[in-house]
Structures are given as C-alpha cells and as structure tokens.
GUTOR-468497 format. One record per residue: z negated, y, x of N, C-alpha, C, O in turn; residue in three letters. Coordinates in steps of 0.05 Angstrom, whole numbers, plus 5000, padded with zeros to 4 digits. Atoms other than C-alpha are relative to their C-alpha. Last residue first. Layout:
<rs>
ZYXZYXZYXZYXala/...
</rs>
This chain:
<rs>
501749745010158010667841498250065026496650265025lys/502350054992163210127869498450274991499650484995pro/500449864971169710187830496849995005495349984985ala/501149765002170109717766499550115032498649975050pro/502750085003175509157776498150265002499250445015his/501649764998182909167767496749934998495949754983pro/500649985028186008507791498150284998496650345016glu/497449885017189108477857499950064975501950154963gly/498649844986183508027887502550114985503949954973ala/497150084988180507707833500450195012499950415003leu/497449815010173507937813502249805016501649645034val/498250175014167207387828503250124986504650004971gly/499249965028162707907837501749874985502249914961thr/502549885017158207727897501050094971499350114953ala/501750205002163207217935498250154976497650014956ala/502749914985168907667921498249804995498449664975ala/502049865019174807227893498050105016497249955034lys/502749974991181307087933498450124977499250274960pro/501049754995188007007896496649945002495249834985ala/500749924971190806337903499050195007498650205031tyr/501450234988189706067831499650055025497549985036leu/502649985016191606757793498249755020495949795026lys/502049734992197306867837497650014990496050175000lys/501150104974199506107822498750265014496850255030ala/501950144999199106257747499749895032497749765038ala/502749915011203406837752497549825002495449925010glu/500649804986208506547796497250124992495250135006leu/501650114977208705877757498450235017496150215023val/502250105012210806287692498149875023495749925023thr/502049825005214906717732497749894991495549984998phe/500949864982218906157764498050204998496350235016phe/500750154983220005677706498250225025495850255025ile/502650075019222406207657497949845015495649915010ser/501749765000226506517714497749904979495449974982gly/500949934970230005867729498150214998496150185011gly/501650175001231405757655498249995025495849945024val/501949975020234806317653498049834997495949924989gly/502049734996237306267726499050034972496650114976ile/502250064973240305587708498350165006495950095006trp/501750175011242805707642498149955018495749935015ile/501749925017246406287663498449854989496849974975val/501949784982249105957729497950124977495550114982arg/502350134990251405337689498550225011496150215010pro/502350135025255405787639498049885014495849935006gln/501749845014258206297692498149824984495749864982trp/503250124996260805757739498150144984495750074984gly/500150255000267706177747497049845001495549895020arg/502250055020266906867729499749724999498449614980leu/502249894988270407107794497949954976495650034978leu/501550124976275706647778497150075009495449925018ala/501950175014277506967713498549835018496449735011ala/503149915005279907527752498449824987496049854988pro/500649855024286107147774497250054998495449915007gly/501350125022287206537819499850184976500050084953glu/499350284999291506707882499349914973501149784961asp/497150034999291407497876500849724996502949684984arg/498449805023284407597850503149914998504349834978leu/501150155025281207047898501650144976502750004959ile/498650265004284907327956499449904974501349844958gln/496549945004283108057942501749694995503449634978arg/499149925031275707857930502550044998503549984976ala/499950265017275607437996500250094971501249944954cys/497150135000279008088032499649704986501549564980asp/499049855012272708528006503349845003505149874986ala/500450025031267908028028502050124977502050054954val/502249845013270807998096499549984976501249864963gly/500649864980276407708137497450154995496250285013ala/500549735016276807108093499650175027498950075049tyr/497549965027280506468124499350244985501050334970gln/498949744998276106558187501850004976503250204973gly/497250104997273805848203501650234991503950174994arg/498749864982266806118211502749945006503650005029gly/502150024973263305868147501450205019501850435011gly/498249994975269205808095498550015023499649925043asp/498450254995263905488047501850045021502149865038ile/501850234984259006038060501849745002501649595021met/500749944968264406568042498649825017499149775040met/497350034982267006227982499150055029499449905049arg/499650225006259806177946502349925023502049765041thr/502350144982257806847965500949745005501249695029lys/499449924977264307127931498149865018499149745036leu/497550134997262706677871501150105029501949935045val/500550264991255706917873502449935003502549895028asp/501149974975258007687870499349705010499849655033leu/497149964976262507507813499050045027500449975046pro/497950264996256607197773502150035019502749865035thr/499250034973251707787784501549775011501749685034thr/499049734986251508037713500349995027501450195036ala/497249965018251007347681501150245017503350245028leu/497750234991245207147726502550044992504349935005gly/499649944971241207787714502149805014503849855031thr/499349835000241207677639501150135026503050295028val/497050075013239806987641501050275007502450255027ala/498450164984234107127695502649984986504650004999gly/499649824977230407737655502349825019504349945027ala/498749755009231007367588500650135028503050185033ile/496850085000228406727619501750204993503950195003ala/498850064973222207107658503049854988505149865002gly/499049784987220807447591501449945030503350075040ala/498349885017220106817552501350235016503750245020val/498250174997216006467607502650154985504850164996ser/499049954974211307037610501949825002503449925019his/499149705006209907027535501450075023503450215022glu/497350005019209106257540501250235000503650234998ala/497850144982204206347601502449954985504649954997pro/500750265001199906847559502449845018504549955024asn/498450185007200707577571498849695005497149635022leu/497550034983194807987580501749774990500849594977glu/500550214982190008227526502650005018504450175017arg/503050105003188608837478499749745015497549645015arg/501549984979194209307508497349814999495649815017gly/502049785004197609367443497550035023495450155018gly/502750054993199908677447498250244994495950234986leu/500750205024206508857410497349875008496149764990val/498349985022209209497440498949794985498849834961ala/500649775014204709547499500950004973499250104958ser/502949924994204408877529499450214985497450194971ala/501350165020211308747502497050034998495750044977tyr/499249865029214109367539499049864983498449984962gly/502149755013210009197599500550124982499050294972lys/502850065000212708477608498250274987496550284970lys/500250165022219708717590497049924999495849964978leu/500149815025219209287639500049804978498949904959gln/502649795004216608827695500950154981498850194969glu/502950115008221508307683497950125001496150034987tyr/499350115032228008707678496949844992495649854971thr/500649795011225409047746500449924971498950034955leu/503049935001224308357777499350314985497050374979phe/501750195016231108097757496950124998495650134977glu/499150085023235208737778497849804983496649884964ile/500749765011232108817844500150024969497950054957ala/503349994995232508077866499050284985497150284969asp/501450135017239908117839496949944999495749884978phe/499649905025241808727869499049814978497949894958pro/501849735003238908487937500650144972498750294965leu/502450065004242107767923498250295000496550334982asp/501250095020249107887915497350014992496650094969arg/498549845021251508417964499049884973498450024954leu/500449765005246708098008500650174978499050294963leu/502550115009249307388007498250324987497650374963phe/499950055032256007758009497549894984497049914960ser/500049735019253808058070500649954981499950124965ser/502749845000251007408102500450254980498850314962tyr/500649895025256706978082498250174996497650234973gly/497649965014256306528143499750114971498349994955ala/500349725021249706648172502450084989503050314984phe/502650065012249705908208499350244982497850204963val/499250225021257805978218496349954985495949894962gly/498649925025256906648247500049804982499849864958arg/501849855013251006408299501850104968500650114947arg/502049794988255505888322498550144982498350054959gly/499849735008261205508290498650215009499650445006glu/497649915002261704848321501150274993503350355000arg/498250154980255004698345502650124999503350275017ala/500849834980250905148293501749905025502550095039ala/498949735011254904838233499350205030500950365039ile/497349994993253604128270501150244993503250295005thr/499750024974245704228277503350025008504150125028arg/501049754985244704548209501249955029502650135039leu/498249815006248603918179499450305012501350455019ala/497850044990245003448216501950244995503250375012arg/500749924976238203778192503349915016504250095030leu/500349684995240903778122499750055028501250235037ala/502950014986243303028120500250325006502050445017asn/502050155015249402858075497150045007495249964993ser/502150174988254803338095497949874980497649924956phe/499050004971261403628068498049865021498849745040glu/499250254986260503388002500149945028500249725040gly/497450035004260404047958501049745017503449685016thr/499050085029253204037952502949984996503649884974gln/500150345012252203888023500649984973501549784964met/498050164986256004548049498749704990500249504988arg/497650065015252304917996502149845011504049764997thr/500350075028245104758017503349954990504249744981lys/500850374995246604818089500049914972501449714966val/497650124989249105538080499849704999501749554993val/497650015021243805718027502449905010504049784995glu/500350185025238705538074501749994980502349784970thr/499650274986241805908135499249794982500549584983pro/496550005003242006548081500549685015501949515003val/498550095022234906448057503249915004504649744992arg/500350255007230906508124502049944980503649764988val/500150074971233207178148499849664998501449515009val/497650094994234907358078500149935026502449925034ser/499850335002226907378068502549905004502649655008ser/501950114979226208108091500149695001499849565022ala/499049924975232008378052498549865027499549795048leu/497550104999230308087988501749975028503449805035gly/500350334994223208277993502849855009503049705029ala/501650024968225209048012499749695000500449565019ala/498049954980230609017953498449935028499249805047val/498350204996225308687904502350035018503349825026gly/501650274984220209157919501649765003501449615023gly/500050004972224309767913499249765014499749685036ala/497549904982226309617847499850005026501449865039leu/498850244996219609347827502850015007503749815018pro/501350184979217010027849501049694995501449565016ala/498349984980222710497812498049745022499149615040leu/498250254997220310327751501649985024503549835026trp/500950304992214510717759501649795002501149585014ala/498250174982218211367754499349755007500849625022arg/497750015015214911647688502549875020504649775012asp/499750215022208211467719502849984990503649754988ala/501349965030209411917778500249804981502249664983asp/497849885015211611667852497850014971495949874966val/498649794990207411437914501750214975502450434981ala/502149824994201811007884501750235009500750465007lys/501549905023206710587849498850185009499050384994leu/498949795018210810587909499250054983499750284976val/500249834992205610197949502050284990501550514993arg/502249925000204109737901500150295013499050485003gln/500449875029211109547893497750134999498050344986lys/497749815001212209457973499350154973498850404972val/501149694989205109097972502250225004501450455008pro/502749905014207508587918499050265022498750495013glu/499249885028214708477943497350124991497350364986tyr/499049694996213208348015500450194973500450444971val/501749834980208807748013500650275003499050455008ala/502549925019212707507949497650165016496050325006met/498949875020219207467989497650144985497450384980phe/499949744988215707198049500750164985500050394992ile/502649954989213206558010500950325018499050475018ala/501449925023219806477975497150125009496350324999ser/498149785010223406428043498750124975498550374974ala/500649794983217905978069501450264993500450484996pro/502749984999218505458012499050295018497450455009ala/500749815017225705538007497150085001496550325000val/499149714999227705328072499050184977498650424978gly/501349914973224304628072500350345008498750485020val/503249925004225604597998499050085030497450265035leu/499749715012233804608019496750054994495950275001asn/499749834977232304028064500350304991499850505004gly/502849944987229203648006500350165028498350225042val/501949895010235103807957497450035025496350245031leu/501349854982240903648002497950164985497750394990gly/498949984979244503257945498950245015499050465003ala/502849974985240603217883500650035032498750065047tyr/500949775006247103217841497950135015497750385016leu/501649824980249702657876499450264999499850425018gly/502250154988255002507827498950135017499750355024arg/502450005010257702977772498049815021495649785017gly/501849764990263603247821497349944987495450074996gly/502450164984267102497813498050215008496150155023gly/499549974970274202867799497249875020497049865044ala/497650154985273502707732500749965024501749755032gln/500850225006266903057723502249765009501949595026val/501950074977269603667758498749724994498249585014leu/498849954973275803747712498049895023498649715039ala/498550275000271603647655501449925021501049695030arg/501750224998266904207671501549725003501149555020leu/502750005012272204727682498849725006499749565022gly/500150235015279704597700497449994980497349904957gly/500950005027280305027754499449824984498649624996gly/498150085020284804867817499350094966500950104948ser/498049794999281005227868502149954977503650124969arg/497450065008274304907859502250185000501750414991met/497950094978269305167898502549904992504549905006ala/499049744984265805587843502049935026503650085036gln/498449815018265304947800501850205014504250215014leu/497550125002261904577856502550094985504850074993arg/498649984976257105107865502849855003504949945011thr/498949725002255505137788501249985027503749995026lys/497749965015254604367786501450295005503850315009ile/497850094985249804387847502949944986505049924998thr/499249874980245704927819502349885010504350015017asp/498849755012244704557753501250175024503550245020leu/497150155008242703917794501850214984504250184986pro/498250064976237404367831502649894990504749974999tyr/497249955012234304587767502049995022504150115022leu/499749985026227304337775503150014992504349864976ala/500550295006226604227851500949964970502449764967ala/498350144986228504957856500349684996502449594988glu/497050005011224405227809502249875008503749774992val/500250145022217604877833502850054987504149874976ala/499450384997219504997905500649924973502649804968cys/496950034994220105797891501549665001503749564996gly/497649925022214205827847502449935013504149805001ala/500250185020209605447905502150054978503649864972thr/499150284993212505827959499749824976501749714967ala/496649934999211606557928501249695007503349604996gly/499149985023204106357909502949974993503949864974ala/499950255017202306137974500949914972501549684963ala/498050204988205506748006499549724989501449584982leu/497849895008201607167957502349815013504149705000leu/499250095027195306807969502650074990503449924973gly/499550305002196006898044500349914974502249764970leu/497450044988197407668035500649674999502749564991ser/497849905028191107757989502349875008503249694993val/500350195018187107418051501650024979503049824972arg/498350324999190607808096499549834987501249664983trp/496949995014188408458061501249715010502649564997gln/498449844984180408318073503449974990504149814973pro/497350134993176208178017501950105015503050315008val/500450244978169108428021502149815005501949625021gly/501549984979168808807957499849775017498949555011pro/503050105000174708657913498050065023499050035045pro/501450224992181808947927496649984994495250174998leu/501049954974185409397886498149785010497149624995ser/501550174989189409407824499250025028500850125043pro/497550164985192610057795497449775016495149845022ala/499449964969187510417746501149745018500349515014pro/502850174984188810257677500050045028502049985041ser/500450294990195010627646496950005011495450195013glu/497950164997195311267599499349735010498049584996leu/498950075027190211727569502549865006504349904990ser/497450035000185611727629501249934978500349734966ser/498750115028178111927627503250025012503950205027ala/497649984990173212017687501749874972501149674959ile/497950145018166512167676503049995006503950185017thr/497649994984160512267724502149864982502149624978phe/497950215005153912457689502450015022502650195039val/497750004979147512767706501949784990501349544986pro/500550024971143412817644501949965014504149935003pro/501450274995145513137582499249935030499450105048pro/497850244984146513867586498449774998496049755001leu/500350084972141914267536501649845012502449654998pro/499850305000144714597475499549895030501149965048his/500550155023143415307466499449754996497649684981arg/497950195013143615517533499249924977497049814977arg/498049815015139716127557501449804983502149894961arg/501949895023133415717590502150144979501250164956gly/500250175019138015417638498850104975499950064954ala/498850005029140716047668499849764978501249744958gly/499249765010139015877738501350014975503349864971glu/498849824985136315177744500950294989500550354965gly/501249744991134014617709502150175016504350085022ala/501149875026137914077661498650295011498650494997gly/503350065007141813817725499350174978500750364974ser/501549725004149713927729496949864991496649684974ala/502450124984154413367763497950224995497250355015met/502349835001160213437714497849865017497349625016ser/502450134986167313137725497450234998497650475005ala/501349764998174213237688496249875012495249655007ser/501750154984180312777697497750264998498450485005ala/501649774987186312977651497749815009497449585001phe/502250164994192312537629498450225013499550405026pro/500450224971197513037618497649904992496150024977gln/503249994993199713407548500249785024501949605026val/500650294998207013627556497249945005495950045024arg/501950165032207514287530499649805001498649704980gly/502249805011212414527588499349904975500849804958ala/498849875024216313877615497650194984495550104973lys/499550135028212713607679501350204979501250444986gly/497549905012210913827750500449774979499949534982arg/497750154993203713687772502450094978502050184955ser/497849864982199114287774502149835004503949915019arg/498750204980195414077708501950175019503550345012pro/497049994998190814537671501249855023500149855045ala/499149844984184014217670503050105002504649925007val/497450064983182613847609500650215014501250425002arg/497849765008175413887583502649905023502549765043arg/497650114991169013417580502950174989503650234966leu/500450144979163113857580502349905011503349995031leu/500950315000164814347528499849865023501049995041pro/497350095012164915057552499349744998497649645012arg/501249885032158215387577501949874978501349874954ser/501250205014160615027640498750064972497849894956val/502449945013165415567655498649754994500049594983asp/500249945031170215297706497850034990495849925000val/502249895015171915337781500150024972502050154962leu/499649715008177014877810497650134989495949974981glu/502649925018176714237854500750324990501650495005phe/499049955022182113867888498350084974498249974952ala/498749665005180914007961500750034973501850244967his/502049754995176113437969501050234993499750424983pro/499949904971180512917932498750235000498450394981glu/500949744995179412547867499450075031497849965046leu/501350044974184011987849499050295004500450494999ser/500849704993186111857779498949975022497749765026val/502949994985190711237776499350275004500850455013arg/502850125019195611107724497950025010495849954998gly/499850295009201511137776498449944983498149704982ala/497150124995199511757809499849784990497749674993arg/499850245007193812207776503149875013505349985008arg/497750094979191112827804499949714996498249565004arg/498750275010187913287748501849875023503949975029asp/497749995018182913767773501949745002501749545016ser/497550024986176213637804502650014973502649934950pro/499250285013170313997775502449915013503850095022ile/497450104992166514617810500549724989498749554990leu/500150254980161614997775502849885007504949934996met/497550144993161115667736499549785023498249835044ser/500150044978155216047698502649825004503849744984met/
</rs>
C-alpha cells in the first residue's frame, strides 16, 4: 500500500510542509524514514529529514500487516537547528518592531554614555596633525571636557539605534528563511548592512555634531547643528557621509556577523545546546567582536573623522583625496592613529551593547496573553 508524505523542505533549520511537496511511499516499510532530498548538496551528504504519517488502523489491506500501525501521528524531525523564531498567537508584528526599537535605543544610549570619554580621546587623537600620541594630547589640554556634547549626541543615538535594530532583525530573519543552512552567515551580514544604511540618515548628522563638539569647535549641540546648517548647508550637516558609510557599513556587518558566529559556535561547541548564553557569555562574545572589528576598521574611522571635521570647507575633494593627503603629508601610520582607545572603546562597548541588547530584547518583547511566550522566541506550533 502507498500513501503521500511530505518530502524534505528545510530552510535555515526550519522544516516546512508545502501542498506540492508530497511523494508516494510504501507504508509497509518503517514509519519514520528519510525521503531522498531534492535540495542541492554534496553526494552522500546526510540531509535533515521530515516524514509524516496520517494512517488509520482500519482499511484495505489492514489485516495483512504483521505489525499494526500506531494511532494517527504527525511527526517532524530535524537533525540540525530548532525552528526559526516566530510570533506567539495574537501578537501583531508592529508590537514586535516596537520592542526592537526600544531595545536598540536602550542599548545604544547605554554604551554611548558609558564610553563617551574614550570616544572623545580617540577623536582628538585622530584630529591631531602633529602626532605625539596621548602624551601630546594631554599636554595640549585635550584631556578636558571629555563629556562635551554627550547630551546632544544621545538625542541622535537613541533614534539611530532604534532604527538600526528595527531593520536588522527582520532582514536577518528574512535572509535566514531564504538561504540554506550552510549559508546562514549571510543573514547577520545582510542585516548589518541594511540596518546601517537605514540608520545613517540620523547617525551622520549626529556624528558630525559630536565630532565638532569633541574637538572644541562648539559647546552646544543645538547651536552646533544650526551653525553648521547655516554656514555649510546640507553638505556640512552630512559631511563625510560617504566615508561614514565606508566605515560603518563594513563595521556593522563584520561586528554583527562576528558576534552571531561566536555566539552560535560557543552554544554548539561548549554548551552543547543545553541552554542559552548567560549575560556574562554575551558580554565576552560582544567584547571580542567589537575589538576585532574596531581594529580592522580604524583606517576607515580616521578618514571619516577628517572628512567630518573638514565639513563643507573643501580641503578634501572626497574620501580618496583625503586618504592621499594623509598618506602624503603624515605617512601610513596616521591611518592607524587612535587605534588603542578605539579598540578598547569598541571592545568594551561591544560587551556593554550586546549584553544590554539581549536583556532589553527580552524585557521589551511582547508576550501572548494565553501562552506567555516571548515574541521572537521559538514556541510550539498550534495543533
């Protein structure tokens, strides 16, 4: 006797049953079996399987079976990842997005407020044309006013971080559903680039004002924004936009990809999938991801800082011209200026950001009234 069962259709760890994905199999053979996969892959590779049986004990040929079939069952098995996160019953998508907005704003403001002095020192080092390092900076009075522009910066950081997370998670989940498991690393990469691009509209003016205030040009964020807009126009407000994207799009993509891979590898190799990472483990993964990314993108950060300080004055014709002038006048070492505070700042910042982010996502996530399941967390499918 033959009957229809769904063939293997898995995307990013999720097994989905589609109306057209059924094949005839002989139910006289073992009930739970692997159907030959249609997905591409290396020959001989064992694929996750999905099999189903909806058979009754009565019917034609039932008396000829040596072993009667069990009661009606519906079984799905996967040898790899658990199902992708989905919404609990009754929770609208806008409520999940609102939680991500709040989580992003909370994490962004927390790390910015905690590490603003290090960022100020890094910016002033990069703005120095004579070199000399930290000692020269302190002797010149660069150690004063390390919190200059913090309040005004937080006004821009909160919406920028909120936009970032509201874009990152949906894009990551969409890519996870669209690619095979062996290419799941593309999800955080695409999410980081898309989120960085979306939030840049707010982040660039905020960064311009912050940079000008950190170098002592202005003492008030609102006055700085008005003055820059009046004197230099839109070009001044969005000064260094191309260099900002050149730095931050790779930065966001690399940092989130590194963090996700560290988290996934640790959960698999060390924890063995027995539990989720705790805050201390999130903190270490975030610190490593931040430090590695901070060092790798320091030359891009130097270019961004110089372009934003220049504003609309016209000293540099573009990012390439800025790089040429720095290499010609100051040498290659200038492109790594400020890397020490940057690595410390972003390493510690990654630790704070990802720890607060993970906690905030759980705090702000909606719960289904009936089940109490967090939105975005795996939960049993309705039967």
